[in-house]
N, C-alpha and C positions, 0 to 999 in steps of 0.2 A: 669648188671641188679640190680636195687635197691630192697632190701628185705623189707618186711613189718616192720622188726625191725629197719632197718636203717631209714626208713621214720618216724617212731615214735620217733626217737632220734633227729629229727630236732627241732630247737628251735621255740616255739610258741610265737605269739605276746602277750604282756602283756595286762591285762585288761584296763589299762590307755591308751595304744596306740590305742586300738580299739575304745574307747570313743572319743579320739581326732580325729580319722579318720571319725567317724560318724558325729561329729560336723562340720568338714570341708566340708563334703558332703552336709549337710543341708544348710550351709552358701553359698555354691557355686550355688546350684540349686533351692533352695526355692525362691519364689517371695518375694520382699520386701513388708513389711506391710505399709510403708510410703515412700513418695518421697520428697527428699530435693531439691527444685528448685534452691536454692542458689548455688549449685555446678555446675549448667549448665548455668550460666548467660552469655549472649552474650555481646559483646562490643557495643559501640554506633553506629557502622556502620551497613550496611545491605549487603545482598548477591547479590544485583543488580548492573549491570554495570551502568556507568553514563548515557549511552544512554537510558537504561530502566528506570532509576530514573527520567529522564525528564518527563516521562509520568505520574508519580505518586507524585512527590515531589512539583509540581506546583511552579517551580522556578520563573516564570514570575511575581508572586505576589511581589517578592522582588524588581522588577523594577518599580512597580506602582508609587511610590512617585517621582522617579527620572525622568521618561520620560513622565508622563501624559501630562504636559503642552507642551512638544515638539511634541508629537504625534498629539495634537490638531491642530498644525500649518501645518501638512502634508495634502496634497490633497488626495482625494480618487481615487482608481484605476478605478472607474466607471465614472469619470468626462467625459463630452461630448467632450470637446476640448482637445484632447490628445496632441496637440502641447505644452501645458503648462506643461506637466508632463514627456515629453521624457527624458530618462536617469536620472530620479530623483527617490528618494525613496518615496513611497506612502503607504497608509494604505488600507486594504481591507474594503469594505463597512460594516459599523457597523451592518446594518440590516440583512446582510447575513453571518456574521461570524459564528453564531451557525450552520447554514446549512453546511458551509464549514468544520467545525470541525467534524460534523457527517459523512460527505463524506470522511473523512480521507485526506483532502487536505494538512494538515500541518504535515510534518514528523519530528520525533525527532532529525534527524541529519541535520536540516536546521537552527539551531541556533535560533529557535523561542523563546527559553527561555531567550534570551537577552532583550526582550521587554515585556511590559505588554499586548500587543496584536500583532498579526503577521503583519510584514511589508515586503515590497518587492520592488525591483528595476523595474520600468517600462522601458522595453527595446523597443526602437522605431521600430526596424525592426520586431522582433518576435511578439510583441504584436499587431502591425498593421495587420500582417497576421492573427493572431487569431481573431481579430475583424471582418475581412472580412469573415472568415470561419463561425463564429457565425451568422452573418447577413444572409449569404447564407443558413445556416442550418435551420433557422427559417421559410423559405418559400419553401425549396426544400428537396427532399428525401435524406436519408443518403447514398444511393447508390453512389452518386458522392461526398460524403463528408467523406471519410475514410482516416485517416492519421496515419503514423507511425513516432513517435519521436525517433530518434536514435542519438547516439553520445557518446563521451568519458565520463568516470566516472567523476562526478562533474560538468558537463556542464550545468546542470539546467533543466533536463527533467521533474522531479517531480514538480518543481516550475512552469514550463510552463503548466502542467496539472492543477495546482491550479489556474493559471490565466485564463485558458480556462473555468473552472467551474464557476469562479467569473464573467467572461464576460457573460456566458450563463444566469446567474441569473439576472445580471444588465440590459442587452439589452432586455430581455424579461420581465422585471419588476417583477421578481419572478415567472412568469408563465412558468417555464421550469422544466422538469423532469430530475434530475440527476440520472444516473444508474452507480454508481462507484464500480469497483472492485479494491480496493486500494492496494492489494498485491497478485499478481497471484501465488506467492510461496506457499501460503496456500492451493492451490488446488492440488499441486503435491508433497508436502514434507512429506506426511504421517501423518499429524497432526490431520486429521479429520476421523470420522468413514466412512465406505463405504460398500455397498452391491450391488450385481448384480441384476438388474431388469430383470426378465425373459421375460417381455413383450417387452422391447426395446433392450435387450441384451447389454445395457450400464450400467455402475456403477453409482449408486446414492450416494450422500454425504449429508445425512439428517441433520447432525449437522451444517454444513456450510450454507446450504440453509435456515435453520430456523433462524440462527443469521443474515443472510443477509436480510431476509424479515423484521425482527425487525428494522434493520438499515434503510432499504428502506422506510418503513412506517414512521419512525421518521423524515426522511429527506424530504419526499414529501407529508406528511399528508394533507396539505391544498389543494393540487391539485387533489389527488386521488379521493376524494369524488365527484369531478365534472365530472369524466370520467366514463360513463356507460359501463357495460360489453356488448360485441357484441352479446352474446347469453347466454342461461342458461348453467351453467357448472356443470357437475357431477364429484366431486372429486374422486381421487384414494386413497385408504388406504395404510398403510405401508405393508399390505399383498398383494398389487398390484391388488386389486379388486375394481370395481366401488362401491361407496357409494351412492346408489340410493335413500336412505332416507334423504340425505343431499344435495339437489340441491341448487346451489348458484345463486342468482339474485342480481341485484342492481348495485353498483359501484365497481371500482377497490379497493376502501378502504374496502368495505364489503367482497370482495374476500380475501384480505390479512388477515383481522381480523378473518375470518373463520378458516384459517389454523393456525394462532397464538393462537387462543382460543380453539383449539382442546383439548378435555379433556384427561388427562393422565389416567383416569380410564377406558377409552374405547379404541378402536383401533384408533390410531392417523392417520390423513390424511398425505399423502405423500408430503413433502415440496419441493422435487425436481420437482414433477409434477407441484406444484404451481409456482416455479421459471420459468420453461419453458413456462407455460401458461401465466404468467405475461408478458413475453417478446412478446408472440404472440399477446396479447391484446394491448400492447403498440404499436406494429407495425401496428395495424388496426385503431387506433384512430388518429384524427387530431386536437384535442383540444389544446394540448400542445406539443411543440417540445421536443424530447428526446435526451439527450447527454450522450452517453455511453463512459466511460473511463476505461482503464485497465492499472494499473501501474505494473512495473516489468514483462511485457509480455515475456521477454526473458527467464523467468523461464520455459516456455513450450519448449524451445530449450535446455537449459542446463539440464533439468530434463525430457527430452522427454520420457524416460522410468522412470516412477515415483517411489517413495518409497513405493508404494502400490504393493502387490503381490496377485496373484490369488491362487486358491486352489491347484495348482501344484507348488507353490512357485516361479513362474516366475513373473518378474516385468511387470506391466501393462502399455501399451502405453497410453500417456496422452489423446489422442483423443477418448479413450474408456470410458471416463467419461462424463456423460450426460450434466453436467453444461458447461464444456469446449466446447463440441461439439455444444451446443446451441449458445454460445458466438461466436464461429468461423463462424457460419452461418451468423451472422450479419457483422462480420469483412470481410468475403469473398464476401458479397453482395448476398448470397443465399436468405436471408431475409433482409428486410429494414424497417426503420421507414419512415412514410409518410413525416414527418418533423423532421430533426435532423442530427446529425453527430456522428462519432466515432473517438476517439483519443486514441491510444495505445502508451505506452512508454516503452522502454527497461531499464534495470538496468545495469549501467556501471561496477558493480562488478561481474556480472555473467561471468564465464570463457568461452568466445566464440572466443578466439583468432584465431583459425584455422577453425572455423565453418563459412560457407558462406551462411547459410539459410537466415539470415537477409538481406544480400546483394542482394539475388535473390528476396526476398519479396519486398524490396524497389526499385527494378528496376535497381540497379547498376550493376548486373551481370545477365547473361542469364541462365535459368534453364537447357537447353540442354547441357551446358558445364560441368554439374556436375551430370548427370543422373546415373553414375556408382560409385559415391563417397560412402564411408562408412557412416553409419548412424551417427556416432559420429562427422562427418565433415559436414553432410548435411542431413536435413530431407526433402526428396523429396516429401513425402505425404503432409506435411504442406505447403511447398512452392508452390506446384502445386495447392493446394486448394485456397491459398490467392492471386495468380496472376490472378485468374478468374475475370470476370466482370470488366476488365480494371485495376485490381489490386489496391493496396493501394498507396496513394501519400506520398512521403517522406517529412517530415517536418524538415528542417535543423535548428539547433541551432548554432549560431556562438559563438565564445569565446568573452569575454569582450574586447572592444577596450580601448585605453588609457583614453578616456573621461569617460567611464563607470567605470573604475578603480578609477579615480579621484572622481567620484560621490559617490562611495562606501566609500572611505577613508574619504571624507569630512563629510559624514553622520555619520560614526563611531566616528570621533573626536567630532562632535556636541553632540553625545549621551554619550560621555566620555567612550567609549568602547575599546579604544586602550591603552594598558598599557605595551606593550612589545616592542615598537619601540626603537631601539638602538640609543643612542646619539641624542635623539630628541631635547634636549635643544640647543646643538651646531648647529643643522640644522636650528633651528629657528633664531639663532644669525647670522649665515653665510648668510642666504637668506633674512634676513630683515623682513619678515612677514610670516604669516601662509600659505597664498595661494601659495607662491613660494616653501615653504617647502613641501606642499602637492603635488605639481607637481613633485618634486624629489622623494618623497615616492611612488607616483603612478607609476612612471617609474620603480622603484626598484621592487615593488610588481608585476608589469606586467611581468617582466623578470623571477622572481623566481617562478611564478605560471604557467609556461609553456605557456607563451604569452597569459595570460588572461583566464585561466580556473576558472570560478567563485568560486567554492568551495575552490580551493587552494589559491585564492586571500583572501578570508575571513579567511581561516585557518591561513595564515601568519599574519593577523592583530589581530586575537582574541586569538590564542593559545600561551602559553608560554612553553618553554622547559627548563628543568633543565640541 
């Protein structure tokens, strides 16, 4: 045991040591009085991937001087005589491009940055079917016009959706209502706020519905003012109470404006209520046909148990969300548009290798064969709901044939977009002319792309690898 004497004999810190320690403490923990920005300069790059940069860098402006005259020579996808444009590259109608952009028709992984405006290949089989669907939808209920676009990754499902939306506008001379859900992943991936509605027992997603209403208004503004409300509507507040002091009359445009202009200083109106009521009103009117599209629909299967959790930290089943439930009512035929159709597309990159839900929904397999399957392999509740009312029709997309491969490669050479073709000069010499060389290149691309998967054909022509 140390005595008091021994403790007192321990060496004390010198005065200078104490001052240095105090100074070090002040330097370590005190806030800086000034900030030198030069020490944290970033390089010339950014933290976005190339796919994300496409949305913000506006690369298509760099193509403007090179392809403007060539694009003028292309025919429009809206041309009446489709025989003239079968298996050829065409441009989207200039008067509807803005609407198609708002609808999310052009995805960043479709190489739209190669051109100053989006171009596409008109496919004789698929596009002829689409035209018949649009014509039938303009005079018939959506009950018999519900389609599922399914297929391998890169087969062109999202592109077919953009064709569908373009045809809907062209054949109805702009008098068509587009209702586009451009990415179903956003409804289940946990990226939006949500709260339980005690009246409906479903979960609302206020942020998503508010943004959708803005987009929907911007897309269909010219038509909404012509469609009157079927009745006087009493909105619901975010506290789930009727707002009897704010009864809505007039047109669908007045209805949407009310919810978008709801003052932040008072209790805001419930935008999920507006989303559901909007679909109800669209189903009762016959002034304009309605074309509902959902891209990446397979997100509801891959993320059947969403990234949202309840108060007991359990994942929430996707059909417990009000927006999704409402959409499924139209997909299943529980509710219908008087005139219109529904087109939903899956995403090839969703991991559904051993899941048979889509096979049952599309009619390729029988539901009774999988009644006791595990949820990860089969969503019985979803499949059973969507096979009602004669089910959904399967819209098959074929791979490129050799003629389509040749059309694509001819187009890319014309626009000077192929720079990675190995030994091209010798191929031109050996075959005598460009057309014969293109025939050989098309055969090669057809084989290396899995016998004509469109995205792989384009990848093999555009991308270069070190």
